[in-house]
N, C-alpha and C positions, 0 to 999 in steps of 0.2 A: 170299293167296297162305299166310297165316297157318293156315288150315282143312285145311291139303292132307290130314290123316288122312280127313277127310270125303270126301276125292275120288279118285279112282282114282292109282296113283302114277305114270302115264303122264302124266299133267294139266300137270306143270313142262314136259317134253321137247316136248311139243305146243305149249304156249303160247309157249316162246322160239323153236321152229323156226317157229311162223306169224309170230312176231314179227320175225325175221329175213328170213322172205320175204316179207312184207309191206313191209320197211323198202326192199328192193330193188325191189319193184313200185311203190311209190308214189312212191319216188324218181324213177325213170323215169316213170310217169305224170304226177307234178306236174310236170314241165319238158317233157314232150311236144310241147304245142299250141304253148308259147314256142319251144319248137327249130324248129320246123316255120316257124313265123310270121319266125322270125330272117333279117334279109336278109343279115348278115355270115357268120354260122356256120352257118345252118340251109339253109332250102330257099325262103325268101321267100313262104309261103303266105298268101293273104287268109283272113281271119276263117271265112269260108265253106269254102274249101278245106280248110284246117286241122281245122275243126270235122267236117266231113265224114270225113274220113281218121281222126280221133280217134274218132269214133263206131263206124266199121267197126271200127277195131282193139279198141277194148273190149268192143265187142260179139261178136266171134269169139273173145276171150279168156275171155268167159263162154258160148260155145255148145259149146265143144270139151268140157266136161266130161260130155254129154249123150253121148259115144262113151268118154272116159276113164273115167266112173264105171262103166258097162257092161264093159268089158275088164277092170278091175280085180275088180269083182265074180264074174267068171264066168271068168278065165283067171289074170292076172297077180296077183292080191292086193292089199292095199292098200299093206304097205310097198315093194315093189318098185317099185309106180307113183310113190308119193311122191316117191321117191329119183332115178327117170328123170325124172321131171316136174321137180322141182328143179335138177338139171342142165343140162335142155335152158334152162330160164327163164334161169339164168346167164350160160349160153353166149351166149343171145339179146343179154342186156343187155350184156355186154362187146362184143359184134359192132355195137352201136349206136355205139359210138365211131367208127367207119369211117365216115367223109362221103361217102357215095354212096347214090340212091335203090337201085339194086339189093340193096346191102349193107342199107339201112334195112329192105326188105322181107323179106329173109332172115330178119333179126335180130327182126321181128316175129312170122314163122310159126314161130320156136322158141319165141317166149315164149307165142305163142297153144296152141301143141299142148301144151308143158310145163305151162301153168295146166291144161289139161284131164286130164293125170295127176295134177296136185297138188291142186288146189283142193276138187274134190268128194270125193277119198279120205281127206285128214286130216280133214274134217267127219266123215264117215262114221266113221272109226275112232275117233273120239272120241264119237260116238253111240253105237256098240256097248258103248265101256269103261261107258257110265251105264246100259246095259239090265240089269244084274243087280238082283234086289231090293234090294243093299245101297245102289245109288246111284242107283236110278231116280229117286227124290223130288228129286233134285238135279241133275237133267239141264237145267232151265232156267238153274239158277245157274251150272254147269258152261260152257253157252254163253256166258253173259254173261262170263266169267273169260277164256274162249279168245277171246272178242269182244274185250277189251281187250288181250289180246296184240297184236291186227291194229292196234290205233290206237296202243300205244307207238310199234309200230315206223312205222306212219304218221305219228306226230308228230314224232320224231327226224329221220327222213329229210329232211326240206326244209329243215333246218339245216345238215346236210351239203351238201346239192346247192347251196343258196345258195352257200356259203363257199367250196365247190370251184371252182364256175364263175366266181366273183371272182378266185380265186387262180390256177388252172390251164386253166379254160377248159371247155366243154361235155362233151368226149369222157371227160374223167377224170370227170365227175359217171356218166356211163352204167358205167364200169368200177365204180365204187363201188357201184352198184347190184347189180351183179354180185356183187362180194365179199360183200353183205350176204346175197345168194340161197345162195352156196355154204356160209356160216357156218351156215344155216338146215338147210342137208342134213345137215352134219357133228352139228350138235345131235339133229338127228332119229335119226341112226343110232346116236348114243350111248345113246338109251333104249329101242331095238329090243328088249330082252327084256321091256319091259313092255306090250308091241302084243300078244302071242300070244292072248290070247284076244278080241281084236276084229278079228284079222284073218283073219276067216272066209269064205272063197269058199261062195257059195251054190249049191248043186246044182241043176242044172236040172229043172224040173218040165214036164209037159206042156204047162202052160197057156203057159211061155215061149216066147218067139220065139228061133229057133236064130240064131246070130250072121251066119251065112251069109245068112239070110233078111232078117236086119235091112239087111245091108249091098246086098242086091239091091232089097228095097221100099222101103227108108227112105234110107241115105246117097248109093246111087248116083242116086234121083231126085232128093234134093235138089241133088247136083252137078249134074246134068242142067237142074233148074230154076233154079238160080243163073247159069247160063251163059246160059240162054233170057233171064234177067231182065236180063242185061249185053248182050244182044245186040239187045234189043227197039228198033226206032229211036226217037228221041227218049226222054222220061224221064217215067214213071209216077209216081213218087216223088222227084223234082227231082234225081237223079243214078243214072248207071249203078250204083255201088255199092250205094244203098240200093235199087234194083231187083231187083238180085242177091241182096242178102241177105234182102228180105221172100219174094221167090220160092223161095229155098233153105229157108226156113222152114216152109213150107207142109207138105212131107212129115213134117219133125218134130214140127209139132204133130199131125198124124194118128196119127203112131207114139203118142204121148201119150193121145191119144184112144182108142186103139185097148186101152190097157192098160185102160181102164175096159170097156170090152165084152169082153173076153177074161177078165177076173177072175173068182175066184170070187165068189159073192154075197156071202159075208161081208165080202170086201175090196170091193167095188164103190163102197159110201157114203163109205168113207174115202178111195178114192181120186178120187171125185168133189169130195170136200172140198178135197183137196190142188189139184186142176186148179181149181176156182173161185178159192181164194187166188193161185195163180198168175198168173190172168188179171188180177186186181185190182192185184198188185203191180209189175206193167208199168210203169203209169203212176207209181207212186212211183219206181220207177229212171229213169225219162223224163226228170224233175225233179231227183233227186238227183245223178244222175252229171253234171249241167251244172257241176258245182264244177270241172271241169277245163276247161271250154269258157267258157259265158257269163259265170260269176263269176269266172274267172281274167281274162278280158277286162275285166271291169269292174273287176277290182283293179288290174290293168296301166295301163289307159287313165284310169279315172273317179274312183280313189281316191289322196287325199292322201298320198304317202309320203313327203313331204319331213321331213327329222328335223333338228333345231338344237341348239343348245348342248350340253350333256353326253349328253343322249340319241345326238345325232350322233356323237360321240366314242366313247362305249362302244359303239353299233351296228357301227361303222365300224372299232374296234379287233378286234371279231371278225369283220371279214369276211363282215360279215351285210349290207350297205350299200355301193351303188356311187355314185360322182361322176359327176355331170350337169353339162359345162360351159354355163353360160347366155351363149351366145354364138352369133354367126350363122356357120353354114358350109355345106358341102354335105350335105344330109340327105336321107333318103328322103323322098318327099311322101307325105302322107296329107291325107284331107279332113277337115272337123269333126269327124266321128265316127269318127275313128281308121280308116278304111277305106282300105287302102294302093292308090295309084295304079300302074297300069301300061299299059304301051301296046306289043300284040303280043308282050305276055309277058315284058316288060322292065320293071324297075320304075323309076318315074321318082324324080328328085331336084329339088330346090329349093334356092336359098340362104335360110337360115331358122333359126331357133332349135329345138331338137330339139322332134320331137312332143310328149313329155311335157307341155311348159309352153303347150301349146293353150289348155288349160280351167284353168289357174291364175288366181285372182284376181289383177287389177293390184296391188294392195297386198301381197301376198305372193309376188312374184315377187323371186328374188334379183338382187344387183346385176350391172350388166352385165360380162362376164368373169369371174365368180367359178363356184365349182362348189358344186351344190346335192348333199346326200348325202339318194339316197333308199334307204329299205329294199327288198329283193330281191322281187319279186314272187312266188315259189315261197313264200315264207313264210307266204302265206294259205291254202297247204293245210295248214298245220299246225293252223288253227284248228276245224276241225270234229274231229279226232281229239283235240286239246286238252280241246275240251268233253267227247268220250266217256269219257276219263281221268277228269276231274273229276266226271262225275256216275253213272258207272256203278258205284261203291259206294253211291252214294246211291240208286239203283234197284234194286241188289239189296237193300239193307235194308229199302227201302219194301215191296217185294213178300215180302220174310220177315216183317216186321209183320204186314203182309193176311193171311200163311198162317197164322202164329200163332193169327190172331183167326177164322179160317175165312172169310175174306173176299176172299181171293186172286181175281182174274178171271181168267177162262179165256184161253187163248192167243190165239184168234181175238179177244176182246174187245181185248185188250193190241195186237192189229193193227191192230183197227180205228180206236181213239184215235192210233196210232202215224200214220197215215196222215193222220189229222183235224189234228194237230200239224204235219205238215210243209205240209199245205195253209196253215195259218197262218202259215209263215216265211216264204213267198213274199210276204205282205203285208208284210213288212218291206222288201225291195228295193222294192215299188212305192212306199213312202213315200220309201227313197232317193232313187228317180230325181227324185219331186215338190221334194225339200229342194234337189237339187243343180241345179235348173232344167234337167231333163232333160240332166244330164251337161254344163252350159256352165260349172258350174264343179265343181272337184274335191270327191268326198264324205268324210266321217271314215272309217276303216276300221272306226269302232264299228258300222255299218250291216251290213257283212260279219259280223263279230264277232257281232250280235245276229240275223242269219237263220241262222248257222250253228248258234247255241246253239237256239234252238226247233227248227230240224228235227234236231236231234241228241237231242233227246225224243222225237221220232217215229222216229228212227233205231233207238234202242235199245228203244223197244216193239216195232219192227216185224222189223229185219234178224234181231238173235240169235232172236228168237222166230219167225219165219220157218223158220229152221234147225231150231229145235226141234220145231215142228209137223212137220216132215216127217220128222224122226225117229221121231216120236210115232206118226204115223199109217200109215206106210208100211209094207206087206207086208214081212214080213223078206226075202224073197226077192230083192227089188228095191228095198229101202232106196237102196242108192248111185245105182240109175238116177233113183228119185224125187227124191233130193239132184241129181242131174242135170238134173232139171226144174226145180228152183226157179232152177238157174242159166241154164238156156233162156230162162227168163220174165225173169232180169236180163238177160240177152243182148238180148232183143229189146227190153226197156227203155232199154238204152244206146244201142243203134241209134236208138231215137227219141229219144233226148236228144241226140245227134250231128244229129239230122236237125232237132229243132227250133232248135239252135243255128245252124244253117245258116241260119234265117231273121233271127239278132240283126242283119245289116247291113240289114236289109230294111224294119226295124222304125224310121220315124224318130222316133218317141216310146217309148223303150224301157220305157216302165210298161207299153205295151200286149203287150209280149214277156213281164213277169212275170204279166200277167192271164192269157194263156193256158194258163201253168203252173199257177196257181191254180185254173182250170177243170178242168183235167185231173184236178188232185189230189182236187179236191171230187168229182168222178165216181168215183174210186177208193172214196173215203169211204164215198159212198152205197151203193156196190155191196156191201161188205162188210157195213156196218150192216144192210141189208136182209136180208143171209143170216145175219144173227148168231145168230137163234134155231135154226135149222138146222145150223149149223156146231157151235154147242154141243152140240146134242142127239148128234150125231156123233161127239164126243168125249165124252159121257158113256156112249155106248153102248159105248164102248174101254176104259171104265174111266179115263178120262183127263181132267185138267183142261186 
């Protein structure tokens, strides 16, 4: 942030607004699956049930920007939409503190709708502020700085959630998420005077589809298709929610395809390039977003979280570790792969040691009737943003060096290599499964640190570059709408991540689960590399890199 003179004055406000917004979101989502599975304080869901709901939730969170971006573009403006969305999200987080399924679904709805207004429009506002000749060449750098703000919030929030849950309980963690969101709104409003040049509504042209027509031909059909998908006897895609979501996406995909056919000749190739990138990154998000499902399950059940000596004293002192008594008692019944056992929907119990100790090596078990100090599982959600914070300055400096030498790769090239690094990260977890004897022994946390480290390189090459290429290639009048298209592809990938995670319990050998993820990412890598010359040619035609 030392070079703010080289960036718009709005950047610090947008940076900290997004930081606190992401603090709230990632605090909530970092504990969401664990909360759903928790028998005593949550809803005692199985891995499959919790992963399905988690995937549907994060999918809808990133689907609503399709509509929120459109409404901001044409009617509400970016600033008004961002404030309204932030307030809805903050209220949603706070309502999650009320333990009931109806209230859970209401709070999820507020977060879903609120994010639709907040997320695409703060990104578009940033892009608009960098669209002047003074700042245009630094757009990638600006997005990287902005993306770092996201990860500062995502990093610190999990330390708060871990401590709050241990000291006060789950509901207060959700309230803390709401407070973080409200702080983000206050900071955004404080910088209001710096956003004027970027908050410009786009006048409709004859090529634009009227909003009433969008409702009748896109949104209404999506709703009907979703209902039909839910009501289909049996399941095509494993669950009613999967069927409903995939059916509902069909009209939305049709809408984005129609943008290409309705566009002016000069806009057709850039729109086609963006649609191709959207299709490929679906597979990236399908794997990346398993950080909240499969990798959280791995961290909770298969990772050695036991602390001893001075480390145990320090981590316990700051309330980031819990005590787990090693003694027999009435406990929830899990099988050897940590699948909760139910009969007629009722959780079964047994007289045994807590489930954490099922796969602890005999020589590492604590003494009978003593406490083991276990660091809190949500802390693993800070590994990825921690890597982003460490690596972002290096990535910015590396590409700045290449830019000075005239050798900076194009944005599509960065995306292609981002996918390749992401695929390689999955191999780390394949190795972790084999080293731990398919989870029969606890694995070191270094495996998680390693896999997150490699995928973070891929993320830094892909995600901020993806936002940047949308801002660069989009026709001005539909920039926010195309930014919404990026989030639609993220949404579909998110739902696919939940669908893949529901398969976790079905894989007796967990390495096979990760091999599937590796294959999907390699497929996406191949697609982008195969299109690379075509994509680079379109970028050059637009005078962009």
